[in-house]
N, CA, C and O atoms as a Maestro MAE file, in Angstrom:
{
 s_m_m2io_version
 :::
 2.0.0
}

f_m_ct {
 s_m_title
 :::
 protein
 m_atom[352] {
  # First column is atom index #
  i_m_mmod_type
  r_m_x_coord
  r_m_y_coord
  r_m_z_coord
  i_m_residue_number
  s_m_chain_name
  s_m_pdb_residue_name
  s_m_pdb_atom_name
  i_m_atomic_number
  :::
  1 25 152.205 121.315 113.584 1 A "MET " " N  " 7
  2 3 151.821 119.988 113.133 1 A "MET " " CA " 6
  3 2 152.734 119.570 111.990 1 A "MET " " C  " 6
  4 15 152.911 120.313 111.025 1 A "MET " " O  " 8
  5 25 153.308 118.389 112.099 2 A "ALA " " N  " 7
  6 3 154.220 117.902 111.070 2 A "ALA " " CA " 6
  7 2 153.449 117.533 109.806 2 A "ALA " " C  " 6
  8 15 152.324 117.035 109.869 2 A "ALA " " O  " 8
  9 25 154.069 117.784 108.665 3 A "ARG " " N  " 7
  10 3 153.437 117.447 107.390 3 A "ARG " " CA " 6
  11 2 153.836 116.033 107.013 3 A "ARG " " C  " 6
  12 15 154.641 115.812 106.109 3 A "ARG " " O  " 8
  13 25 153.251 115.076 107.731 4 A "VAL " " N  " 7
  14 3 153.576 113.662 107.541 4 A "VAL " " CA " 6
  15 2 152.278 112.872 107.443 4 A "VAL " " C  " 6
  16 15 151.345 113.109 108.209 4 A "VAL " " O  " 8
  17 25 152.217 111.929 106.499 5 A "CYS " " N  " 7
  18 3 151.066 111.047 106.349 5 A "CYS " " CA " 6
  19 2 151.028 110.098 107.540 5 A "CYS " " C  " 6
  20 15 152.043 109.493 107.886 5 A "CYS " " O  " 8
  21 25 149.859 109.966 108.171 6 A "GLU " " N  " 7
  22 3 149.732 109.131 109.360 6 A "GLU " " CA " 6
  23 2 149.726 107.641 109.052 6 A "GLU " " C  " 6
  24 15 149.961 106.831 109.949 6 A "GLU " " O  " 8
  25 25 149.463 107.262 107.809 7 A "LEU " " N  " 7
  26 3 149.448 105.843 107.444 7 A "LEU " " CA " 6
  27 2 150.760 105.389 106.812 7 A "LEU " " C  " 6
  28 15 151.307 104.356 107.197 7 A "LEU " " O  " 8
  29 25 151.266 106.150 105.849 8 A "THR " " N  " 7
  30 3 152.457 105.718 105.120 8 A "THR " " CA " 6
  31 2 153.742 106.321 105.681 8 A "THR " " C  " 6
  32 15 154.827 105.802 105.418 8 A "THR " " O  " 8
  33 25 153.642 107.396 106.440 9 A "GLY " " N  " 7
  34 3 154.836 108.043 106.973 9 A "GLY " " CA " 6
  35 2 155.534 108.936 105.966 9 A "GLY " " C  " 6
  36 15 156.645 109.405 106.213 9 A "GLY " " O  " 8
  37 25 154.887 109.176 104.831 10 A "LYS " " N  " 7
  38 3 155.473 110.026 103.800 10 A "LYS " " CA " 6
  39 2 155.559 111.469 104.317 10 A "LYS " " C  " 6
  40 15 154.581 112.006 104.839 10 A "LYS " " O  " 8
  41 25 156.732 112.089 104.167 11 A "GLY " " N  " 7
  42 3 156.933 113.449 104.658 11 A "GLY " " CA " 6
  43 2 157.527 114.336 103.587 11 A "GLY " " C  " 6
  44 15 157.559 113.971 102.411 11 A "GLY " " O  " 8
  45 25 157.997 115.503 103.997 12 A "SER " " N  " 7
  46 3 158.576 116.438 103.043 12 A "SER " " CA " 6
  47 2 159.993 115.985 102.667 12 A "SER " " C  " 6
  48 15 160.686 115.343 103.457 12 A "SER " " O  " 8
  49 25 160.407 116.338 101.430 13 A "ILE " " N  " 7
  50 3 161.757 116.010 100.981 13 A "ILE " " CA " 6
  51 2 162.424 117.272 100.458 13 A "ILE " " C  " 6
  52 15 161.755 118.217 100.037 13 A "ILE " " O  " 8
  53 25 163.761 117.274 100.490 14 A "LYS " " N  " 7
  54 3 164.514 118.452 100.064 14 A "LYS " " CA " 6
  55 2 164.748 118.424 98.564 14 A "LYS " " C  " 6
  56 15 164.821 117.364 97.943 14 A "LYS " " O  " 8
  57 25 164.864 119.612 98.005 15 A "GLY " " N  " 7
  58 3 165.167 119.749 96.596 15 A "GLY " " CA " 6
  59 2 165.783 121.107 96.360 15 A "GLY " " C  " 6
  60 15 166.240 121.756 97.301 15 A "GLY " " O  " 8
  61 25 165.802 121.543 95.122 16 A "SER " " N  " 7
  62 3 166.363 122.853 94.838 16 A "SER " " CA " 6
  63 2 165.660 123.513 93.674 16 A "SER " " C  " 6
  64 15 165.114 122.855 92.789 16 A "SER " " O  " 8
  65 25 165.691 124.862 93.701 17 A "ILE " " N  " 7
  66 3 165.199 125.663 92.584 17 A "ILE " " CA " 6
  67 2 166.424 126.054 91.776 17 A "ILE " " C  " 6
  68 15 167.398 126.557 92.336 17 A "ILE " " O  " 8
  69 25 166.391 125.831 90.473 18 A "ILE " " N  " 7
  70 3 167.529 126.159 89.619 18 A "ILE " " CA " 6
  71 2 167.136 127.289 88.682 18 A "ILE " " C  " 6
  72 15 166.244 127.131 87.848 18 A "ILE " " O  " 8
  73 25 167.810 128.443 88.822 19 A "TRP " " N  " 7
  74 3 167.577 129.576 87.936 19 A "TRP " " CA " 6
  75 2 168.517 129.460 86.753 19 A "TRP " " C  " 6
  76 15 169.711 129.208 86.915 19 A "TRP " " O  " 8
  77 25 167.968 129.646 85.563 20 A "ARG " " N  " 7
  78 3 168.773 129.602 84.348 20 A "ARG " " CA " 6
  79 2 168.586 130.903 83.578 20 A "ARG " " C  " 6
  80 15 167.510 131.500 83.600 20 A "ARG " " O  " 8
  81 25 169.631 131.332 82.905 21 A "SER " " N  " 7
  82 3 169.502 132.514 82.061 21 A "SER " " CA " 6
  83 2 170.077 132.194 80.691 21 A "SER " " C  " 6
  84 15 170.870 131.264 80.540 21 A "SER " " O  " 8
  85 25 169.679 132.955 79.715 22 A "GLY " " N  " 7
  86 3 170.160 132.747 78.350 22 A "GLY " " CA " 6
  87 2 169.103 132.092 77.482 22 A "GLY " " C  " 6
  88 15 168.068 131.630 77.961 22 A "GLY " " O  " 8
  89 25 169.388 132.067 76.228 23 A "LYS " " N  " 7
  90 3 168.460 131.496 75.250 23 A "LYS " " CA " 6
  91 2 169.011 130.150 74.780 23 A "LYS " " C  " 6
  92 15 170.209 130.011 74.537 23 A "LYS " " O  " 8
  93 25 168.120 129.158 74.654 24 A "ALA " " N  " 7
  94 3 168.530 127.815 74.251 24 A "ALA " " CA " 6
  95 2 169.150 127.824 72.857 24 A "ALA " " C  " 6
  96 15 168.745 128.605 71.997 24 A "ALA " " O  " 8
  97 25 170.132 126.954 72.638 25 A "LYS " " N  " 7
  98 3 170.788 126.847 71.326 25 A "LYS " " CA " 6
  99 2 169.801 126.475 70.236 25 A "LYS " " C  " 6
  100 15 169.904 126.908 69.088 25 A "LYS " " O  " 8
  101 25 168.828 125.645 70.646 26 A "LYS " " N  " 7
  102 3 167.809 125.182 69.699 26 A "LYS " " CA " 6
  103 2 167.030 126.344 69.091 26 A "LYS " " C  " 6
  104 15 166.602 126.284 67.939 26 A "LYS " " O  " 8
  105 25 166.853 127.403 69.883 27 A "THR " " N  " 7
  106 3 166.063 128.556 69.411 27 A "THR " " CA " 6
  107 2 166.945 129.719 68.957 27 A "THR " " C  " 6
  108 15 166.466 130.845 68.827 27 A "THR " " O  " 8
  109 25 168.232 129.454 68.715 28 A "GLY " " N  " 7
  110 3 169.097 130.480 68.140 28 A "GLY " " CA " 6
  111 2 169.988 131.216 69.117 28 A "GLY " " C  " 6
  112 15 170.645 132.183 68.732 28 A "GLY " " O  " 8
  113 25 170.030 130.789 70.369 29 A "GLY " " N  " 7
  114 3 170.883 131.460 71.351 29 A "GLY " " CA " 6
  115 2 172.233 130.774 71.478 29 A "GLY " " C  " 6
  116 15 172.598 129.917 70.673 29 A "GLY " " O  " 8
  117 25 172.970 131.181 72.524 30 A "ILE " " N  " 7
  118 3 174.281 130.567 72.743 30 A "ILE " " CA " 6
  119 2 174.245 129.547 73.876 30 A "ILE " " C  " 6
  120 15 175.288 129.060 74.310 30 A "ILE " " O  " 8
  121 25 173.024 129.219 74.363 31 A "GLY " " N  " 7
  122 3 172.872 128.203 75.397 31 A "GLY " " CA " 6
  123 2 172.496 128.812 76.735 31 A "GLY " " C  " 6
  124 15 172.797 129.974 77.007 31 A "GLY " " O  " 8
  125 25 171.837 128.021 77.567 32 A "THR " " N  " 7
  126 3 171.428 128.500 78.881 32 A "THR " " CA " 6
  127 2 172.507 128.171 79.908 32 A "THR " " C  " 6
  128 15 173.262 127.210 79.754 32 A "THR " " O  " 8
  129 25 172.563 128.986 80.953 33 A "HIS " " N  " 7
  130 3 173.539 128.800 82.020 33 A "HIS " " CA " 6
  131 2 172.839 128.881 83.363 33 A "HIS " " C  " 6
  132 15 171.908 129.668 83.536 33 A "HIS " " O  " 8
  133 25 173.279 128.076 84.306 34 A "VAL " " N  " 7
  134 3 172.732 128.107 85.661 34 A "VAL " " CA " 6
  135 2 173.320 129.321 86.364 34 A "VAL " " C  " 6
  136 15 174.539 129.483 86.408 34 A "VAL " " O  " 8
  137 25 172.454 130.186 86.920 35 A "THR " " N  " 7
  138 3 172.935 131.385 87.609 35 A "THR " " CA " 6
  139 2 172.795 131.275 89.116 35 A "THR " " C  " 6
  140 15 173.547 131.927 89.841 35 A "THR " " O  " 8
  141 25 171.857 130.473 89.618 36 A "ALA " " N  " 7
  142 3 171.692 130.329 91.066 36 A "ALA " " CA " 6
  143 2 170.960 129.038 91.373 36 A "ALA " " C  " 6
  144 15 170.129 128.571 90.593 36 A "ALA " " O  " 8
  145 25 171.285 128.469 92.526 37 A "ILE " " N  " 7
  146 3 170.574 127.279 93.022 37 A "ILE " " CA " 6
  147 2 170.229 127.557 94.474 37 A "ILE " " C  " 6
  148 15 171.114 127.841 95.281 37 A "ILE " " O  " 8
  149 25 168.938 127.476 94.816 38 A "THR " " N  " 7
  150 3 168.514 127.675 96.205 38 A "THR " " CA " 6
  151 2 167.719 126.467 96.662 38 A "THR " " C  " 6
  152 15 167.142 125.738 95.855 38 A "THR " " O  " 8
  153 25 167.701 126.269 97.968 39 A "LYS " " N  " 7
  154 3 167.018 125.114 98.536 39 A "LYS " " CA " 6
  155 2 165.520 125.344 98.619 39 A "LYS " " C  " 6
  156 15 165.059 126.477 98.762 39 A "LYS " " O  " 8
  157 25 164.766 124.259 98.528 40 A "ARG " " N  " 7
  158 3 163.310 124.290 98.689 40 A "ARG " " CA " 6
  159 2 162.851 122.954 99.221 40 A "ARG " " C  " 6
  160 15 163.643 122.019 99.341 40 A "ARG " " O  " 8
  161 25 161.544 122.861 99.546 41 A "LYS " " N  " 7
  162 3 160.979 121.603 100.047 41 A "LYS " " CA " 6
  163 2 159.807 121.186 99.179 41 A "LYS " " C  " 6
  164 15 159.059 122.021 98.671 41 A "LYS " " O  " 8
  165 25 159.662 119.876 99.021 42 A "PHE " " N  " 7
  166 3 158.505 119.302 98.348 42 A "PHE " " CA " 6
  167 2 157.642 118.667 99.432 42 A "PHE " " C  " 6
  168 15 158.102 117.783 100.155 42 A "PHE " " O  " 8
  169 25 156.402 119.109 99.546 43 A "TYR " " N  " 7
  170 3 155.501 118.599 100.584 43 A "TYR " " CA " 6
  171 2 154.551 117.551 100.009 43 A "TYR " " C  " 6
  172 15 154.176 117.639 98.840 43 A "TYR " " O  " 8
  173 25 154.152 116.553 100.817 44 A "PRO " " N  " 7
  174 3 153.198 115.549 100.338 44 A "PRO " " CA " 6
  175 2 151.800 116.151 100.219 44 A "PRO " " C  " 6
  176 15 151.478 117.131 100.891 44 A "PRO " " O  " 8
  177 25 150.993 115.569 99.377 45 A "ASN " " N  " 7
  178 3 149.623 116.046 99.160 45 A "ASN " " CA " 6
  179 2 148.730 115.449 100.256 45 A "ASN " " C  " 6
  180 15 148.100 114.411 100.059 45 A "ASN " " O  " 8
  181 25 148.687 116.122 101.414 46 A "LEU " " N  " 7
  182 3 147.927 115.611 102.555 46 A "LEU " " CA " 6
  183 2 146.484 116.082 102.525 46 A "LEU " " C  " 6
  184 15 146.193 117.230 102.190 46 A "LEU " " O  " 8
  185 25 145.588 115.173 102.881 47 A "GLN " " N  " 7
  186 3 144.158 115.463 102.953 47 A "GLN " " CA " 6
  187 2 143.655 115.089 104.340 47 A "GLN " " C  " 6
  188 15 144.118 114.114 104.931 47 A "GLN " " O  " 8
  189 25 142.704 115.868 104.858 48 A "ARG " " N  " 7
  190 3 142.099 115.565 106.155 48 A "ARG " " CA " 6
  191 2 140.870 114.711 105.887 48 A "ARG " " C  " 6
  192 15 139.926 115.160 105.237 48 A "ARG " " O  " 8
  193 25 140.881 113.473 106.390 49 A "VAL " " N  " 7
  194 3 139.842 112.493 106.067 49 A "VAL " " CA " 6
  195 2 139.245 111.937 107.348 49 A "VAL " " C  " 6
  196 15 139.959 111.653 108.310 49 A "VAL " " O  " 8
  197 25 137.919 111.783 107.347 50 A "LYS " " N  " 7
  198 3 137.253 111.116 108.469 50 A "LYS " " CA " 6
  199 2 137.307 109.617 108.186 50 A "LYS " " C  " 6
  200 15 136.744 109.143 107.198 50 A "LYS " " O  " 8
  201 25 137.991 108.872 109.063 51 A "ALA " " N  " 7
  202 3 138.221 107.457 108.801 51 A "ALA " " CA " 6
  203 2 138.054 106.626 110.058 51 A "ALA " " C  " 6
  204 15 138.055 107.144 111.175 51 A "ALA " " O  " 8
  205 25 137.911 105.315 109.850 52 A "LEU " " N  " 7
  206 3 137.848 104.373 110.969 52 A "LEU " " CA " 6
  207 2 139.268 104.012 111.392 52 A "LEU " " C  " 6
  208 15 140.038 103.459 110.607 52 A "LEU " " O  " 8
  209 25 139.607 104.330 112.644 53 A "VAL " " N  " 7
  210 3 140.926 104.018 113.185 53 A "VAL " " CA " 6
  211 2 140.725 103.262 114.493 53 A "VAL " " C  " 6
  212 15 140.206 103.826 115.457 53 A "VAL " " O  " 8
  213 25 141.124 102.009 114.541 54 A "ASP " " N  " 7
  214 3 140.949 101.145 115.717 54 A "ASP " " CA " 6
  215 2 139.489 101.075 116.169 54 A "ASP " " C  " 6
  216 15 139.207 101.090 117.367 54 A "ASP " " O  " 8
  217 25 138.565 101.000 115.212 55 A "GLY " " N  " 7
  218 3 137.142 100.881 115.533 55 A "GLY " " CA " 6
  219 2 136.459 102.182 115.883 55 A "GLY " " C  " 6
  220 15 135.255 102.183 116.140 55 A "GLY " " O  " 8
  221 25 137.182 103.296 115.903 56 A "GLU " " N  " 7
  222 3 136.598 104.603 116.218 56 A "GLU " " CA " 6
  223 2 136.737 105.527 115.029 56 A "GLU " " C  " 6
  224 15 137.681 105.417 114.247 56 A "GLU " " O  " 8
  225 25 135.783 106.445 114.897 57 A "VAL " " N  " 7
  226 3 135.812 107.420 113.816 57 A "VAL " " CA " 6
  227 2 136.614 108.627 114.277 57 A "VAL " " C  " 6
  228 15 136.327 109.213 115.320 57 A "VAL " " O  " 8
  229 25 137.629 108.996 113.488 58 A "SER " " N  " 7
  230 3 138.415 110.179 113.806 58 A "SER " " CA " 6
  231 2 138.982 110.768 112.529 58 A "SER " " C  " 6
  232 15 139.035 110.107 111.492 58 A "SER " " O  " 8
  233 25 139.408 112.027 112.618 59 A "TYR " " N  " 7
  234 3 140.023 112.693 111.485 59 A "TYR " " CA " 6
  235 2 141.517 112.378 111.475 59 A "TYR " " C  " 6
  236 15 142.179 112.451 112.510 59 A "TYR " " O  " 8
  237 25 142.041 112.030 110.307 60 A "ILE " " N  " 7
  238 3 143.470 111.791 110.158 60 A "ILE " " CA " 6
  239 2 143.966 112.538 108.924 60 A "ILE " " C  " 6
  240 15 143.207 112.809 107.993 60 A "ILE " " O  " 8
  241 25 145.264 112.864 108.941 61 A "ARG " " N  " 7
  242 3 145.892 113.522 107.784 61 A "ARG " " CA " 6
  243 2 146.618 112.450 106.975 61 A "ARG " " C  " 6
  244 15 147.591 111.855 107.438 61 A "ARG " " O  " 8
  245 25 146.128 112.218 105.760 62 A "VAL " " N  " 7
  246 3 146.616 111.121 104.933 62 A "VAL " " CA " 6
  247 2 146.993 111.648 103.559 62 A "VAL " " C  " 6
  248 15 146.355 112.569 103.048 62 A "VAL " " O  " 8
  249 25 148.022 111.070 102.960 63 A "SER " " N  " 7
  250 3 148.420 111.482 101.621 63 A "SER " " CA " 6
  251 2 147.388 111.006 100.595 63 A "SER " " C  " 6
  252 15 146.711 109.999 100.803 63 A "SER " " O  " 8
  253 25 147.278 111.738 99.495 64 A "ALA " " N  " 7
  254 3 146.317 111.396 98.445 64 A "ALA " " CA " 6
  255 2 146.635 110.032 97.840 64 A "ALA " " C  " 6
  256 15 145.733 109.315 97.406 64 A "ALA " " O  " 8
  257 25 147.911 109.680 97.812 65 A "LYS " " N  " 7
  258 3 148.325 108.387 97.265 65 A "LYS " " CA " 6
  259 2 147.781 107.237 98.115 65 A "LYS " " C  " 6
  260 15 147.372 106.204 97.584 65 A "LYS " " O  " 8
  261 25 147.779 107.423 99.447 66 A "ALA " " N  " 7
  262 3 147.261 106.393 100.350 66 A "ALA " " CA " 6
  263 2 145.757 106.221 100.155 66 A "ALA " " C  " 6
  264 15 145.244 105.105 100.241 66 A "ALA " " O  " 8
  265 25 145.050 107.318 99.894 67 A "ILE " " N  " 7
  266 3 143.600 107.251 99.649 67 A "ILE " " CA " 6
  267 2 143.334 106.490 98.350 67 A "ILE " " C  " 6
  268 15 142.436 105.650 98.294 67 A "ILE " " O  " 8
  269 25 144.116 106.785 97.304 68 A "LYS " " N  " 7
  270 3 143.947 106.121 96.012 68 A "LYS " " CA " 6
  271 2 144.247 104.629 96.103 68 A "LYS " " C  " 6
  272 15 143.588 103.826 95.443 68 A "LYS " " O  " 8
  273 25 145.233 104.250 96.912 69 A "LYS " " N  " 7
  274 3 145.589 102.842 97.077 69 A "LYS " " CA " 6
  275 2 144.530 102.065 97.843 69 A "LYS " " C  " 6
  276 15 144.488 100.838 97.760 69 A "LYS " " O  " 8
  277 25 143.667 102.765 98.594 70 A "GLY " " N  " 7
  278 3 142.633 102.103 99.373 70 A "GLY " " CA " 6
  279 2 143.083 101.762 100.780 70 A "GLY " " C  " 6
  280 15 142.497 100.884 101.414 70 A "GLY " " O  " 8
  281 25 144.115 102.438 101.288 71 A "LEU " " N  " 7
  282 3 144.602 102.182 102.637 71 A "LEU " " CA " 6
  283 2 143.687 102.777 103.710 71 A "LEU " " C  " 6
  284 15 143.747 102.389 104.876 71 A "LEU " " O  " 8
  285 25 142.838 103.726 103.297 72 A "VAL " " N  " 7
  286 3 141.959 104.415 104.243 72 A "VAL " " CA " 6
  287 2 140.582 103.781 104.213 72 A "VAL " " C  " 6
  288 15 140.002 103.606 103.141 72 A "VAL " " O  " 8
  289 25 140.042 103.430 105.401 73 A "ILE " " N  " 7
  290 3 138.673 102.936 105.504 73 A "ILE " " CA " 6
  291 2 137.825 104.114 105.942 73 A "ILE " " C  " 6
  292 15 137.907 104.560 107.086 73 A "ILE " " O  " 8
  293 25 137.005 104.618 105.020 74 A "LYS " " N  " 7
  294 3 136.205 105.797 105.309 74 A "LYS " " CA " 6
  295 2 135.143 105.491 106.354 74 A "LYS " " C  " 6
  296 15 134.672 104.358 106.463 74 A "LYS " " O  " 8
  297 25 134.772 106.508 107.120 75 A "ALA " " N  " 7
  298 3 133.776 106.351 108.172 75 A "ALA " " CA " 6
  299 2 132.397 106.151 107.553 75 A "ALA " " C  " 6
  300 15 132.093 106.754 106.524 75 A "ALA " " O  " 8
  301 25 131.549 105.305 108.168 76 A "PRO " " N  " 7
  302 3 130.198 105.112 107.629 76 A "PRO " " CA " 6
  303 2 129.359 106.360 107.820 76 A "PRO " " C  " 6
  304 15 129.596 107.142 108.741 76 A "PRO " " O  " 8
  305 25 128.380 106.544 106.950 77 A "LYS " " N  " 7
  306 3 127.485 107.702 107.047 77 A "LYS " " CA " 6
  307 2 126.579 107.553 108.264 77 A "LYS " " C  " 6
  308 15 126.184 106.444 108.624 77 A "LYS " " O  " 8
  309 25 126.258 108.673 108.888 78 A "ARG " " N  " 7
  310 3 125.354 108.641 110.043 78 A "ARG " " CA " 6
  311 2 123.930 108.364 109.585 78 A "ARG " " C  " 6
  312 15 123.456 108.970 108.624 78 A "ARG " " O  " 8
  313 25 123.251 107.457 110.263 79 A "THR " " N  " 7
  314 3 121.872 107.137 109.899 79 A "THR " " CA " 6
  315 2 120.898 107.564 110.984 79 A "THR " " C  " 6
  316 15 119.693 107.622 110.741 79 A "THR " " O  " 8
  317 25 121.402 107.868 112.189 80 A "TRP " " N  " 7
  318 3 120.522 108.233 113.296 80 A "TRP " " CA " 6
  319 2 120.230 109.721 113.277 80 A "TRP " " C  " 6
  320 15 121.003 110.514 112.738 80 A "TRP " " O  " 8
  321 25 119.101 110.090 113.874 81 A "LYS " " N  " 7
  322 3 118.728 111.488 113.953 81 A "LYS " " CA " 6
  323 2 118.970 112.009 115.364 81 A "LYS " " C  " 6
  324 15 119.014 111.229 116.316 81 A "LYS " " O  " 8
  325 25 119.125 113.315 115.502 82 A "LYS " " N  " 7
  326 3 119.335 113.915 116.818 82 A "LYS " " CA " 6
  327 2 118.101 113.733 117.674 82 A "LYS " " C  " 6
  328 15 116.992 113.760 117.140 82 A "LYS " " O  " 8
  329 25 118.240 113.546 118.994 83 A "PRO " " N  " 7
  330 3 117.097 113.310 119.873 83 A "PRO " " CA " 6
  331 2 116.058 114.445 119.861 83 A "PRO " " C  " 6
  332 15 114.864 114.186 120.016 83 A "PRO " " O  " 8
  333 25 116.501 115.691 119.680 84 A "SER " " N  " 7
  334 3 115.548 116.816 119.680 84 A "SER " " CA " 6
  335 2 114.659 116.819 118.432 84 A "SER " " C  " 6
  336 15 113.540 117.330 118.473 84 A "SER " " O  " 8
  337 25 115.146 116.254 117.331 85 A "ALA " " N  " 7
  338 3 114.395 116.236 116.090 85 A "ALA " " CA " 6
  339 2 113.301 115.161 116.096 85 A "ALA " " C  " 6
  340 15 112.292 115.307 115.407 85 A "ALA " " O  " 8
  341 25 113.490 114.090 116.861 86 A "VAL " " N  " 7
  342 3 112.518 113.004 116.916 86 A "VAL " " CA " 6
  343 2 111.433 113.346 117.930 86 A "VAL " " C  " 6
  344 15 111.718 113.582 119.104 86 A "VAL " " O  " 8
  345 25 110.162 113.371 117.454 87 A "LYS " " N  " 7
  346 3 109.032 113.656 118.358 87 A "LYS " " CA " 6
  347 2 107.985 112.568 118.211 87 A "LYS " " C  " 6
  348 15 107.650 112.153 117.101 87 A "LYS " " O  " 8
  349 25 107.470 112.109 119.352 88 A "ALA " " N  " 7
  350 3 106.510 111.003 119.349 88 A "ALA " " CA " 6
  351 2 105.077 111.461 119.213 88 A "ALA " " C  " 6
  352 15 104.164 110.636 119.197 88 A "ALA " " O  " 8
  :::
 }
 m_bond[351] {
  # First column is bond index #
  i_m_from
  i_m_to
  i_m_order
  :::
  1 1 2 1
  2 2 3 1
  3 3 4 2
  4 3 5 1
  5 5 6 1
  6 6 7 1
  7 7 8 2
  8 7 9 1
  9 9 10 1
  10 10 11 1
  11 11 12 2
  12 11 13 1
  13 13 14 1
  14 14 15 1
  15 15 16 2
  16 15 17 1
  17 17 18 1
  18 18 19 1
  19 19 20 2
  20 19 21 1
  21 21 22 1
  22 22 23 1
  23 23 24 2
  24 23 25 1
  25 25 26 1
  26 26 27 1
  27 27 28 2
  28 27 29 1
  29 29 30 1
  30 30 31 1
  31 31 32 2
  32 31 33 1
  33 33 34 1
  34 34 35 1
  35 35 36 2
  36 35 37 1
  37 37 38 1
  38 38 39 1
  39 39 40 2
  40 39 41 1
  41 41 42 1
  42 42 43 1
  43 43 44 2
  44 43 45 1
  45 45 46 1
  46 46 47 1
  47 47 48 2
  48 47 49 1
  49 49 50 1
  50 50 51 1
  51 51 52 2
  52 51 53 1
  53 53 54 1
  54 54 55 1
  55 55 56 2
  56 55 57 1
  57 57 58 1
  58 58 59 1
  59 59 60 2
  60 59 61 1
  61 61 62 1
  62 62 63 1
  63 63 64 2
  64 63 65 1
  65 65 66 1
  66 66 67 1
  67 67 68 2
  68 67 69 1
  69 69 70 1
  70 70 71 1
  71 71 72 2
  72 71 73 1
  73 73 74 1
  74 74 75 1
  75 75 76 2
  76 75 77 1
  77 77 78 1
  78 78 79 1
  79 79 80 2
  80 79 81 1
  81 81 82 1
  82 82 83 1
  83 83 84 2
  84 83 85 1
  85 85 86 1
  86 86 87 1
  87 87 88 2
  88 87 89 1
  89 89 90 1
  90 90 91 1
  91 91 92 2
  92 91 93 1
  93 93 94 1
  94 94 95 1
  95 95 96 2
  96 95 97 1
  97 97 98 1
  98 98 99 1
  99 99 100 2
  100 99 101 1
  101 101 102 1
  102 102 103 1
  103 103 104 2
  104 103 105 1
  105 105 106 1
  106 106 107 1
  107 107 108 2
  108 107 109 1
  109 109 110 1
  110 110 111 1
  111 111 112 2
  112 111 113 1
  113 113 114 1
  114 114 115 1
  115 115 116 2
  116 115 117 1
  117 117 118 1
  118 118 119 1
  119 119 120 2
  120 119 121 1
  121 121 122 1
  122 122 123 1
  123 123 124 2
  124 123 125 1
  125 125 126 1
  126 126 127 1
  127 127 128 2
  128 127 129 1
  129 129 130 1
  130 130 131 1
  131 131 132 2
  132 131 133 1
  133 133 134 1
  134 134 135 1
  135 135 136 2
  136 135 137 1
  137 137 138 1
  138 138 139 1
  139 139 140 2
  140 139 141 1
  141 141 142 1
  142 142 143 1
  143 143 144 2
  144 143 145 1
  145 145 146 1
  146 146 147 1
  147 147 148 2
  148 147 149 1
  149 149 150 1
  150 150 151 1
  151 151 152 2
  152 151 153 1
  153 153 154 1
  154 154 155 1
  155 155 156 2
  156 155 157 1
  157 157 158 1
  158 158 159 1
  159 159 160 2
  160 159 161 1
  161 161 162 1
  162 162 163 1
  163 163 164 2
  164 163 165 1
  165 165 166 1
  166 166 167 1
  167 167 168 2
  168 167 169 1
  169 169 170 1
  170 170 171 1
  171 171 172 2
  172 171 173 1
  173 173 174 1
  174 174 175 1
  175 175 176 2
  176 175 177 1
  177 177 178 1
  178 178 179 1
  179 179 180 2
  180 179 181 1
  181 181 182 1
  182 182 183 1
  183 183 184 2
  184 183 185 1
  185 185 186 1
  186 186 187 1
  187 187 188 2
  188 187 189 1
  189 189 190 1
  190 190 191 1
  191 191 192 2
  192 191 193 1
  193 193 194 1
  194 194 195 1
  195 195 196 2
  196 195 197 1
  197 197 198 1
  198 198 199 1
  199 199 200 2
  200 199 201 1
  201 201 202 1
  202 202 203 1
  203 203 204 2
  204 203 205 1
  205 205 206 1
  206 206 207 1
  207 207 208 2
  208 207 209 1
  209 209 210 1
  210 210 211 1
  211 211 212 2
  212 211 213 1
  213 213 214 1
  214 214 215 1
  215 215 216 2
  216 215 217 1
  217 217 218 1
  218 218 219 1
  219 219 220 2
  220 219 221 1
  221 221 222 1
  222 222 223 1
  223 223 224 2
  224 223 225 1
  225 225 226 1
  226 226 227 1
  227 227 228 2
  228 227 229 1
  229 229 230 1
  230 230 231 1
  231 231 232 2
  232 231 233 1
  233 233 234 1
  234 234 235 1
  235 235 236 2
  236 235 237 1
  237 237 238 1
  238 238 239 1
  239 239 240 2
  240 239 241 1
  241 241 242 1
  242 242 243 1
  243 243 244 2
  244 243 245 1
  245 245 246 1
  246 246 247 1
  247 247 248 2
  248 247 249 1
  249 249 250 1
  250 250 251 1
  251 251 252 2
  252 251 253 1
  253 253 254 1
  254 254 255 1
  255 255 256 2
  256 255 257 1
  257 257 258 1
  258 258 259 1
  259 259 260 2
  260 259 261 1
  261 261 262 1
  262 262 263 1
  263 263 264 2
  264 263 265 1
  265 265 266 1
  266 266 267 1
  267 267 268 2
  268 267 269 1
  269 269 270 1
  270 270 271 1
  271 271 272 2
  272 271 273 1
  273 273 274 1
  274 274 275 1
  275 275 276 2
  276 275 277 1
  277 277 278 1
  278 278 279 1
  279 279 280 2
  280 279 281 1
  281 281 282 1
  282 282 283 1
  283 283 284 2
  284 283 285 1
  285 285 286 1
  286 286 287 1
  287 287 288 2
  288 287 289 1
  289 289 290 1
  290 290 291 1
  291 291 292 2
  292 291 293 1
  293 293 294 1
  294 294 295 1
  295 295 296 2
  296 295 297 1
  297 297 298 1
  298 298 299 1
  299 299 300 2
  300 299 301 1
  301 301 302 1
  302 302 303 1
  303 303 304 2
  304 303 305 1
  305 305 306 1
  306 306 307 1
  307 307 308 2
  308 307 309 1
  309 309 310 1
  310 310 311 1
  311 311 312 2
  312 311 313 1
  313 313 314 1
  314 314 315 1
  315 315 316 2
  316 315 317 1
  317 317 318 1
  318 318 319 1
  319 319 320 2
  320 319 321 1
  321 321 322 1
  322 322 323 1
  323 323 324 2
  324 323 325 1
  325 325 326 1
  326 326 327 1
  327 327 328 2
  328 327 329 1
  329 329 330 1
  330 330 331 1
  331 331 332 2
  332 331 333 1
  333 333 334 1
  334 334 335 1
  335 335 336 2
  336 335 337 1
  337 337 338 1
  338 338 339 1
  339 339 340 2
  340 339 341 1
  341 341 342 1
  342 342 343 1
  343 343 344 2
  344 343 345 1
  345 345 346 1
  346 346 347 1
  347 347 348 2
  348 347 349 1
  349 349 350 1
  350 350 351 1
  351 351 352 2
  :::
 }
}
């Protein structure tokens, strides 16, 4: 399953981890130096939400930012009871 927001299309982006060694000049050293750079990925903060999609209730994977913006219409709470629980 792709790590992509179903509403905004936000996906993972590339970045890097930078290793540094040495002590900062500010704290009495001779300065820090980059010793290695490796690739990494930044993933979006996806949440599984029950929402109304085209008039039907379904689960979608949406970024937290989309939820905060109000792009997601949450599913209404169930008010009906199961048929076996209702007795006349």
